C-alpha positions in Angstrom: -107.6 180.6 50.3 -109.3 177.2 50.8 -108.5 176.1 47.2 -104.9 177.1 47.7 -104.7 175.1 50.9 -106.3 172.1 49.2 -103.8 172.3 46.3 -100.9 172.5 48.8 -102.3 169.5 50.8 -102.6 167.5 47.5 -99.0 168.4 46.5 -97.7 167.5 49.9 -99.6 164.2 49.8 -98.2 163.3 46.4 -94.7 164.1 47.6 -95.2 161.9 50.7 -96.5 159.0 48.7 -93.7 159.2 46.1 -91.2 159.6 49.0 -92.6 156.6 50.7 -92.5 154.5 47.5 -88.9 155.6 46.9 -87.9 154.7 50.5 -89.6 151.3 50.4 -88.2 150.6 46.9 -84.7 151.7 47.9 -84.7 149.8 51.2 -86.0 146.6 49.4 -83.3 146.8 46.8 -80.6 147.4 49.4 -81.8 144.3 51.3 -81.8 142.1 48.1 -78.4 143.5 47.1 -76.9 142.5 50.5 -78.5 139.1 50.1 -76.8 138.7 46.7 -73.5 139.7 48.3 -73.9 137.2 51.1 -74.7 134.4 48.7 -71.7 135.4 46.5 -69.5 135.3 49.7 -70.8 131.7 50.3 -69.9 130.7 46.7 -66.4 132.1 47.1 -66.0 130.5 50.5 -66.9 127.0 49.1 -64.5 127.5 46.2 -61.8 128.5 48.7 -62.5 125.4 50.7 -61.8 123.3 47.6 -58.7 125.3 46.9 -57.5 124.7 50.5 -58.0 120.9 50.1 -55.9 120.7 46.9 -52.4 121.1 48.5 -53.2 118.2 51.0 -54.4 116.0 48.1 -51.4 116.8 46.0 -49.0 116.1 48.9 -50.7 112.8 49.6 -50.4 111.8 45.9 -46.8 113.0 45.7 -45.8 110.2 48.1 -46.3 107.7 45.3 -43.1 108.1 43.3 -44.4 106.8 40.0 -47.3 109.3 39.9 -47.5 111.5 36.8 -45.8 114.7 37.7 -47.5 116.6 34.8 -51.0 115.8 36.3 -49.9 117.2 39.7 -48.4 120.3 38.1 -51.6 121.1 36.2 -53.7 120.8 39.4 -51.3 123.2 41.2 -51.3 125.7 38.3 -55.1 125.6 38.0 -55.5 126.2 41.7 -53.1 129.1 41.6 -54.9 130.7 38.7 -58.3 130.2 40.3 -57.3 131.7 43.6 -55.9 134.8 41.8 -59.3 135.5 40.2 -61.2 137.5 42.8 -64.5 139.2 42.0 -66.3 141.7 44.2 -70.0 141.1 44.5 -70.5 144.7 43.3 -68.8 143.9 40.1 -70.6 140.8 38.9 -70.4 141.6 35.2 -70.8 138.8 32.6 -67.1 139.1 31.7 -65.9 138.9 35.3 -68.2 136.0 36.1 -67.0 134.2 32.9 -63.4 134.6 34.0 -64.2 133.3 37.5 -66.1 130.3 36.0 -63.3 129.6 33.5 -60.7 129.5 36.3 -62.8 127.3 38.5 -63.6 125.0 35.5 -59.9 124.5 35.0 -59.5 123.4 38.6 -62.4 121.0 38.2 -60.9 119.6 35.0 -57.5 119.2 36.6 -59.0 117.5 39.6 -61.0 115.2 37.4 -57.8 114.2 35.5 -56.0 113.6 38.8 -58.8 111.4 40.1 -58.9 109.4 36.9 -55.1 108.9 37.0 -55.3 107.7 40.6 -57.1 104.6 39.2 -53.8 103.2 38.1 -52.4 103.3 41.6 -54.2 100.7 43.9 -52.0 101.5 46.9 -53.0 105.2 46.6 -56.7 104.3 46.3 -56.4 102.4 49.5 -54.6 105.1 51.4 -56.9 106.4 54.2 -55.6 110.0 53.9 -56.4 110.0 50.2 -59.8 108.5 50.7 -60.6 111.1 53.4 -59.5 113.9 51.1 -61.5 112.5 48.2 -64.7 112.4 50.4 -64.0 116.0 51.5 -63.6 117.1 47.9 -66.9 115.4 46.9 -68.7 117.1 49.8 -67.2 120.4 48.8 -68.3 120.0 45.2 -71.8 119.5 46.5 -71.5 122.6 48.7 -70.4 124.6 45.7 -73.4 123.4 43.7 -75.8 124.4 46.5 -74.1 127.8 47.0 -74.3 128.5 43.2 -78.0 127.6 43.2 -78.6 129.8 46.2 -76.7 132.7 44.6 -78.7 132.3 41.4 -82.0 132.4 43.4 -80.8 135.6 45.2 -79.8 137.2 41.9 -83.2 136.3 40.3 -85.1 137.9 43.2 -82.9 141.0 43.1 -83.1 141.4 39.3 -86.9 140.9 39.4 -87.2 143.7 42.0 -84.8 146.1 40.2 -86.6 145.7 36.9 -90.2 145.9 38.2 -92.1 149.2 37.9 -91.8 151.6 39.8 -88.6 150.2 41.3 -86.9 150.4 37.9 -87.1 154.2 38.1 -85.6 154.3 41.5 -83.0 151.6 40.6 -81.7 153.8 37.9 -81.6 156.9 40.1 -79.8 155.0 43.0 -77.4 153.0 40.8 -78.9 149.5 41.2 -78.5 147.4 38.0 -79.1 143.8 37.1 -76.6 141.2 38.3 -75.3 138.3 36.4 -76.2 134.7 37.6 -74.0 131.6 37.1 -74.6 129.9 33.8 -73.8 126.4 32.6 -70.3 126.0 31.1 -70.3 126.1 27.3 -70.9 122.7 25.9 -72.3 121.2 29.1 -75.7 120.8 27.4 -74.2 118.0 25.3 -74.0 114.6 26.9 -70.5 113.2 26.9 -69.6 110.3 24.7 -68.9 107.2 26.7 -67.0 104.5 24.9 -66.0 101.1 26.2 
C-alpha cells in the first residue's frame, strides 16, 4: 500500500511539474506574442502617419503650376498602394512582410523623387508650409526606423522563447510559431554610386 501511494505521489508530482512548466511557458509566449503585436501596431501607426502627411505635401506642391505632374501622380499612387496593404500581426509571414515592405519602399522612393524635384523650385523650397511638412516627414521617417527596430527586438525575443527547449514543445502544441522580422531591402547592402 505504501509503495502504491508513493508511486501515486510521484506521478502527481510529475504531472504538477509538467503542468507548471506548460503554464509558465504558455503565459510567457502569450506575453511576448502580445508585445510583438503592440510593436507591429506602432510600425503601422508610424507608416500611417507618413501616409497622412503625403496629401498635405502634395497639395502644397500642387500650388506651383510648373511642378512635374508625373512626380505627384507617382507619390499619390504609391501612397494608395501602401495603404491598401494591411497585415495582421498574427500573419507576419515572409511573403506578407515582403509585400508590405515593397509597398512602403515605393512610397519612400516616390517621396525621394519628389523632394529631389523640389530643388528646381526655389519658391517652393522657401514656402513655410512645405518646410514644415518636410520636417514632419523627416521626423516620421526617424520614428519608422525606431519602430521597426523595436519590432525586430520584440520578434527576436519571441522567436528565442518559442524555439528554446522545453518551450518549443509547448509552442507547437499551442500554435506559437516563429515570426518574421523586418529585413533590409534587396540591394541596400551596396553603397550608391555618387557622381558629380
